N, C-alpha and C positions, 0 to 999 in steps of 0.2 A: 295446305295445312299438314298433310302427310310429309311433304318435303321438309317443312320446318321441324317437325318432330323427329324426323330421321337425322337431320343435321344436329339437333340438340342431343339425341342419343349418341351420335358419333363423338361429339365433343365430351360428353360424360365418360364414354369409354376411353377416350384419349387421355383425359385427366387422371382417371383411376388406374390406367396402365403405367403412367409415368410416376415412378417412385419419388423422383426428385421433386416433382410438383406437389405430390402428397405431403412430403416432408416439409416443404415450405408452407403449405396451407394449414397443416395441423400441428406439425412438430414445433415450428418456430414460435407461434403464439403461446403454446404451452410452456416452452422453455423460458420465454421472456416473462410471462406472468409469474412463474415460480421464482425466477432469478431476481427480477426487480422487486417482487413482493418481499423477499427475504433480505435483499441487499440494500435497497434504497430506503434507509431510515436513519434519522439523526438521533434516535433514542439510544442511550448507552446501556448495554447489558454485559454482565460478567467482566467488568473492568477490574483488572488485577491491581490490588492495593496491598500495602503492608501496614502493620501497626507497631508503633513504638510506645510501650506502656510503662512509664516510670512509676505510675501509681500502684498498679496491680491490686486495686481494691474492688469493692462490690460494684460501684457505679461505673467504673471504666469497663469492667467485664460485661456488665449488662448492655452497654452501648456497643461493645465489640460483637456480642451475640446478635444484636439487632442488625448490625452491618452484615454479619454472616448470613442472616436469614433473608436479607434483601437480594433480589435477583439482579440488582444493578452492580453488585460487588462480588468479587472473589478474593478472599484474603489468602495471600500466598504464605506468609509466615509472620511471626512476631519478632521484631528486632530489639536489640539491646541498647542502641544509642544512635545519635545523629550521624556519626561517621558511616555506619552501615547503610543508613538511608541514602546518603550521597552516592555510595558505591552501587547500590541497587538501582538508582535512577540512571546512572551511567551505563548500566547493562541494558537499559531500554526495555525491561520486562514489566515495569509497573507504571501505573498512571497517577497514583496518589499515595501519600503516606499520612497516617493519622497519628498524632502525637498527644498522649495524655501526660500532663505534668505530674510531678510528685504531689501527694496530698490532694488529689482531685476530689475524692469523696468527702474528705474532711472539710475542704473549702466549700463544697456544695452544701453540707449539712450545717456548718457553723457560720459561714459568711453569706450563705444563700446565693453564692455565685462562684462559678469556676470557668476555666478556659480550656479549649481544645484547639490544637494547631492542625490545619489541613495544608499539606505541602503537595502541590500538583505540578506535573510536567506541562508547562505552558508552551512547549514547542508546537503543540496542537491546541490553540487557544479555545476553540469551540468545545472540545472534549474536556479541557481543564475546567472551564466555567460550568459545564453541565454536571460533571461528577462532583465538584465541590458543592454545587447546589443540592444534589441528591443527599450527600453526607450531612450537610447542614440541616436538611429537612428531617432526617432520621434523628439527629441529635435534638432538634426542637420537639419532635414527637415524644422523645424520652423525657424531656423537661416538662412537657404538658402532663404526662402521666404522673410525674412526681407531684406536680401542683394539685392534681386531683386527689391524690392520696393524702398529702400533708396539709393542703390548703395554705401553702407558703409561697411567696413570690420568688421562686428559684430562677436563676439566670445563668445560662451557659453561653459564653461568648466563643465564637469560632474565629480564630485568627487565620486569614488566608495568606498563603505565601506561594507565589507563582515563580518557579525557577525556569531558567533559560530564556524566558520571554515575559518579564514582569509587566511590560507595557501592553501585552496581549495584541501585538501587531499581527494582522492576518497574513502578511507577507512571509512570516517565519514558517508557516505551514504551507502557504500557497506556492512559494517559489520552488522548493524541492519537488513538490508534486508536479508542477508544470514542467520543470526541467526533465523529469523522468518521462512524462507523457510526450513532450515535444520531440525529444531526442529519439525515443523509440519509434514514434510515428514517421518522422522525417526519414530516419535511416532505413526503416523497413520499406517505405514507399519508394525511396530512391533506388534501392537495389532489387526490389521485387520484379522489375521489368528488365533487369540487366541481361539475363540469359534468354528469356523468352523473346526478347526483342531481336536477338541474333537469329532465332529460328524464323520469325516473321519477315525479317529483312533479307533472308536467304544467305546470310553469312555464316551459318552454322557449318556449312561444308568446308569453309576455310579452317575452322577449328578441328574438323574431322581429320584433315590431312596434315595438320601442324604437328611438330614434334614436342609441343609443350606438354608438361605434366599437368594433369587435371588440377592439382593443388595450386600450381602457379597461375592457371587461368582464373581460379576462384580468387586468389590474392589480388591479381591484376584488376579484377572487377571491383574489389572492395577498397583498394588503397585511395583512389581519388575521392570517394565518398567519405572515407575516414578523415581526410584532410579538411574537406568542406565542413564536416560535422564538428571538428575541433574548433574551427573558426566560429561556427554557430554557437558552440558552448561558450566561447570567450565573450561573444556579444551578449548572450543571456546573463552571464555573471556580471559583466559591466553594468548592464541595465539594472540588475537586481541590487547591486551595491550602491550605485550612484543615483539611481532614480527611485527605487523602492525602499532604500535604506536597510537592505538585508545584510546582516553581518556575515563575515567568514571568520569564525573564531578558531578554526583548525588550520591544518596545513593545506595551502593552495596546491602544492606539488602533489600531495596525496589525492586531493580532489580530482586533479587532472588525470592522474594515473588510473584511478578507479573509473572515472568517466570514459577514458579511452577503452577500458575493458568492456564497459557497458555498451559503448558505441559499436565495438566489434561484435558483441553478442547480437545487437539489433541488426547489423549489416548481414550477419550470418543467417539470421532468421528471414530477412528479406530475400537472400539468395536461395534459401530453401523453398520459399514460395515461388520464386521464379523458376526453379528447377522442376516444380511439381505442377505447373499450370501450362495451358496450351495457348493462351493469348494474353496480351498486355492488359486488356480490360478486366479479364478474370483475376489477374495478379493484383491489380490495383484495388479491385473490389474486395478481395480477400484480405489484403493488407489493411485497408481502411476499416472494414467491419470487424475483421478478426482481431485487430489490435486495439482499436479505439475503445470499444465497449469494455473488454476485459481490463484494460489499463485503467479506465475510470473507476470501475467497480472494485477491482481487487488490489489496487495499489495501497489504499488505506488513507489517502489524504482527503478524500471527499466523504467516504462512508466508513465508519469503524469496522474493522474486520472481526472484532470480538462479537459484534451483533449477529453475525452470520452463522448458520448451522455449520457444524464441524466439516461435512463434506465440501462445502463452499470454501471454508478456510483452507482445506487441503488443495483445492484448485488454485488458490492464490499463490501457493508455493511455486507453481510453474510459470508465473508471470515475472519476467525479468525486471520490469519496472518497480515491482514491490520491493525487491532487494536493493535496487539502486536508490529508491526513495528513503529507505532506512539509513543507507550509507551517507547520503547527502545531508540528512538531518543531523546525523551523528558528527559529521565533520564541520559543517557550516554553523549549526546552531549550538551544539554541545561542546564543540572544540576537542573532540576525542581523536585519538590516534589509531594506528593500524591494529593495535591489540584489541580494540573494541569492535572492529568491523571485519575481522579476518574471516569469520564464519560466512557472512553475507558475500564477501569478496570471493571466497572459495566456491560458493554456490554459482555465482556468475561465471567464474572460470570454468567450472564443470559444464555449465550450459553451453559455453562457447566451444569447448572441445567437442562436445556431443554434436552440435550443429555443424561444425566443420567436417567431422567424419561423415555424417549423413550427406552433406552437400557433395563431398568428393565422390561417394558411392553413387549418388543419384546422377551426378554429372557424367561419370563413366558410363552408366547405363544409357544416358541420353546420347552420348557420342557413338555408342554402338547401335 
């Protein structure tokens, strides 16, 4: 009995002395419950919308105030006309526009019925359906309040208009998200073992005595995987168009150019993992766990980023797949050009440069 208690005590001491084990035991569950608790929800909150109020009367203002008071919506501004609505949607900053026709209050009081138009960005059909339902419910609540006060059969019709994806095809949101997820995971996994494999196979000594510049070694490791990834991208696009019926409304050349930049970013990230780990198993584990969960949570195609607390929204900014997802939707679904995606492209370019610089420095340290 004493021997068993001694061994148990020894194991307890061993566990509590190992900080990595303690981090896995206590830190990981805490992080996961907080992260998944805030991120994994299909409820929409703080969706950015605009209002186009041609009526500017008491009834339209009361409904606008109810929309403002709701936690589901965040009104960005009030627009003057439909042309501004189209331009705002192209910027990708809003989810819905609410349009009040002229004489809205007059029609409601004298004809006992009026109409409100809800225009949503259906490139994400689930979000579009949900937020239009929220807005319709708020408008119906206002109508019910009027009926209680006046005891008249008021009717407010909501006209739904889904732009970019009027048929509400799931592939329109699914394909860009899967493209960003697959390309990131495959590229990172392929290159995460590239350098650490040299050390395990004993060929690192050859690189130590070679006259190659570290930058050329990094490039030579990435080029074959870049070619394979471009073929992979072509297969994904062909399947998306001819099997899933996904349109490519924008420039295919621009899509390939930006995809190449994203692939280089992912390959550089994989090389950084390979430069920082001691074994192939560790590199693959970090690549899979470190890329899969953040890409699913913080890209925005499965769970709305607006729902998350602001610190988690900041975390999403360092996920390359998020920016690529926005770019692919803008080109393939909305048919926009480089002028609409230059900011996201610049972010990916900056990430790529930073990763290449860090890779070269780490590789030089590893060679010495």
